[in-house]
N, C-alpha and C positions, 0 to 999 in steps of 0.2 A: 504494499500499499504506500510505502514511502515514495516510490517512483511514480505512483499513480496520482497522488494528491499533492498539489502545489498551492500553497497559500497565496492569496491575492497580493500582488506587489503594492507597497504604499504609493500613493499618488495616481493609481489607475482611476480612470474616469468612466462613467456610464454613458452610453449613447441613448438617444431617444428611443431607438428600437428596442434596446435591452429593457427599458422601463415598460414598454408595451408588452414585450415577451413575458416579463414577470407577472404582469396583470393577467395575461393569457394563462399562464401556468397556474395562477391562483384559481381561475375559473375552472380549469381542468381538474384540479385537485378536489374541488367541491363536487364536480360531477362524478369523479371516480368513487368518492365516499358515498354518494347517493346510490350508485350501482351496487357497492358492497353491502349497503344497508338492506338491500332487497333479500339478501341471504343470511348475512352475519348480524346477529343481534348484540349490541353493546361492542365491547372491545375497541373503543374509540382510540384509546391511547396506543394500543398494539398496532392498529391500522395506520395511525399517523407515523409511528416509528418505522414500520415496514416501508411506507412510501418515502420516507426521508432516505432510508438506505438505497432504495432502488433508483431514486433520482440523483443520488450522490454516487452511483456506480460502485456500490459496496456490496458486502454480504452480511448475513444475519444469522444468529443462533436464536431459536425460540425454545424456551423451556417451560413445560407445563405438564400437568397430569393428563392422561388420556381422556378423550371425550370433549375437549374444549374447542373443536372445530379448526384446529391448526391446519390440517390438510385442506379442508374445504375453503378456508380463508385464503390460502396461497393459490389454489387452483382458480377461485373466483377472481382473485386480483389479476392473475394472468389473462383470464378471458376478458376483463374490462380493459386491459392494456393491449389486446390483440397480439399476445405473445404466445409462442409455443411453450408447453409445459410438460415436464417429465418428472415422474416420482420414482425415486430409487429407495427401496427398502433395504437398509443396511443390515446384514446378518454376519455372524462369525465366519461363515465359509465364503463370503463375497470376495472375489479376486479383483485386482485392478482392471483387467481386460473386461470384466463384467460391466463396468461403468464407462470405460473409455472406448472400448471397441477392440477389434482383433483383426489381424491379417489372415486371409484364407487363400488357398490355392484355387484358382478358377481356370477352367480349360475352355479354350475357344474351339467350339465344335467344327467350325469350318476349316481351321488350319491344324488343329490338334495341339497347338502350343498351349503352354501353361504359364500363368503369371500370377503374382500376389495381388490381391485386391483387398483394400481396407474396408471393413464393415463398421460403420459408426455405431458407438454405444449410446445409451440413453442420455449421456451428459451433453450431447449435441442438441441442446434446446435453449431457449431464452431463459426460462425460469426452472431451476432444478430444486425439487424438494428432496433433500437428503434426510430421510426419515430415520431417526434413532442412529445418528452418526456415531455415537459412542459405542455402538454394538459391533463394529467392524475392526479387524486388525489394523495396526499402524501401517502396514504396507499399502492397504487400500486407502486409508486416510491420507497418505502421502501423495497418492495419485490425484485425489481430489484437490489437495493443497496446490499442486502445480497448475491445475485448471483454474483454480480461484485466482492465483497470483499472476500467471502469465497469460490467461485466457487462450491456453492451447493445451493439447495433449501430445505426448511423445510415445509413439509405438515403434519399437525397434529403433531405427535410425531416422524415421520420418516424423516431422512435426505437422500437426494438423490444427489449424486455427478454429476456434470455436465461434459460434454465431454471436453477433452483437445485437442488442445489449445482452449481457449474461450475468445472472444472479444466482447464487447459492443460498438457499434458505434452509438451514439445517435444524432439525428438532432433537431434543433430549428429553428423556423421561427422568424426572428427579427422584422417582420412587424406587424403581428397580435398578439396583447397582450390581447385582450378581451377574457375572459373565460379561461385563462391559470393559471397554478399553478407553479410559478417560482421555480426552483430547489434551496433548501437551500444551504448556503455556504458549509456546512459539506458534502453534497452529490456531489457538484461540485468538491470538493477537491479529490474525489475518481477517477475523470477522469484525466489521465495523461496529456492530451493535450486538449486545446480548439482551434479549427482550423476554421478560417473564409474562407468561399468559396465565392469568388468574381466573378463578370462578366469577361468574357473572353475579349481578345483584338478584334479589328475589324476583323483582318485576321482570328483569331480562330473562331469567331462567323460565319463568312462567311463559313468556312470549316464545321462547325456544320450543318448549313442550307443545304449545298450542300451534305453532307454525309448522313444526316438522311431523305431526301426526295427522295431517289432513292431506287431501289431494292438492298439493301446492308445488307448482313448478315455475318459478320466476325466470324471466327472460333477461339475461345480462347483455347489455349493449356495449359495443366497443367504443371507448372514449378516445384513445390515442393509439398510435401505432409505434412500431420499432423506430422508425426515423424521427418521429416526434420526440421520443424518449431520449434518443441520442442527442438531439438538438437541446433539449431541456437540461441534459447532464452537462453540456458545455456552458449553457446559460448560467447555471447556479455557481459555477466557478468564477464567474465575472461579477457576482454579487459582492459589493464592497463590505469590508469589515474594518472598523476603526483600529488603529494600533493598540489603543487601551483595551479594547475587547479582546484582541488576539493575545495581548499579555496576560489578560485574566485567564484565558484558556491554558496558556503556558504555565502560569503560576499554579493553577489547579492540578494540572498533570504532574508537575515537578514535586508538589507537595506530597504526593503519594509515595515518594522514594525515600526510604529511610536513610540513604547515603547522602541525600541532599542537605546541606547546612540550613536551608530555610525551612525544612519540613517541621511540623509540630512535634512535640515530644511524644504524643501518643502514637504517632506513626512509627517511630523507632521501636516501640514496644510491641505493637500489633501487627506490623507489616514486615514480611520477609523480602518481598520484591514488589516494586511499584510499576506504574505504567510507563511505557516507553514513548518514543517520538510518534509512533502511529496514533497514540491516544490524542496527542495535541492536533494532528492533522485531522482525525475524525471529529474532534470537537469543533474545529474551525469549519470544515466542509459540512458537517451536520447542521451547524448553526446557520450557515449561508442557505442550505437547502430548506430548512424549516421556515426561514424568513420568506424565501421566494415562494414556497407552497401556500403560505398565508397571505401572499400578495404585497409583502413588504420589500423594500428595495435596499435594505441593508441589514446585516446581522447585528444583534444586540446581546448584551450580557444575559438577559432573560432566556434567549435561545440557548446559550452555553449552559446555563443552570438547568434547563429543562431536559437536555439530552445527557447531562453528566452521568446519570446512573447507568443507562444502557451502554455508554461508551466505556466507563471505567470498571464496572463490576467484574468483568471476566479478565481484566488486566491487572488486578490486584491480588497478590498471594498473601494470605494472612498467616501469621505465626501460630505456633502451637498454643501459645498463651491466649491469642484471640479466639481460636477454636474452643478452648477449654472454657472461656468465659461466654461463649455464644455471641461473639462479635463478628457478624458477617460483613462482606465488602460493601453492601448497601448502607450499613450503618456508618462505615468509614467515610463514604461519600457524603452522607448527611452531615457528619461532623466537619468535614472539610468545607462544605458549602456554608456552614455557619461561621467558620473561623477565617476563611480566605476572603478578604475585603476586596470587592470588585472596584472600589474607588481608589485603592492604593496604587493602581497602575497609572492613574492620571498625572500628567505633567502640566504644571502651572503654565499658563499662556506666556507670562513674562519670561519664564525660564526658556521657552521655546524661542522667543525673540532673541534672548541673549545668545543662545547656541548658534542661531543663524548669523547674528552680527559678528560673533567671535570667529566664525569660520570664514 
């Protein structure tokens, strides 16, 4: 992700067309949510975070117990975006070739000659649902990792480009841990967000029971296509972010590192390893995307704070003391949001003038 995400350079300007495109993206965002509401009841925050990841050209882990419509949510989202969808059920015996594809010998009946032909696997789709990704061995997880990072797969000596746009939305079951292969920290870091899918409210679950037990078949309309999404992905990178807001994102990520001299005291006790540079990049790009989806033309501190949990929770490794005290990563983020002052990064205007005059 380090190579994929570049922060907006200071001093860059917006064109009138960019402003119009941001307004257009905001309208499309509302239409997409309206289409999803035909099938998915509630889960507004989850849907927002999924769309932020997709328009930021990232990947996402969804964690939740079975039966919360994770698969339905992702497949419906793919339909509303007119994207191809592929579901891969990860199992302990799944091999890398089962997802990437394999080479087979094909005979030309007219000439009798034989040659290798590559048969594409299910990963050649726009939206990949990697169901229970922690149930497959590291070898297969590594094959998925290359596809996520490089947007390509390597079979033998041949490289095969994946279709664009390309998103991996992986699910994990937090209950069943027996026979699983936990994702290593380096691989979790490749995912832009880790999203928790929780139970609906009483009223929402009532609506689910009522809606899914009758003869009900809603029609999902296509809102945007692949080319539109690629254009929007380029657009969100041009959304301005003030240096003070960018510094706040940087300070927030650096505060999770116990080795950093500016980190709070509780971090040195509760955290073994903190978030890396990809966390800063994800905070910045996620804030830009959230602003654009809501029709705003610049990223704000509030955007950073809103996405801090899904960006940081899977990039923080808690210590044994934290686990013994029941101190999860989300609580670490809560405490950091309280302690890190977003206004501490602001530079006095007179100081800025002095720096310009002295140079």
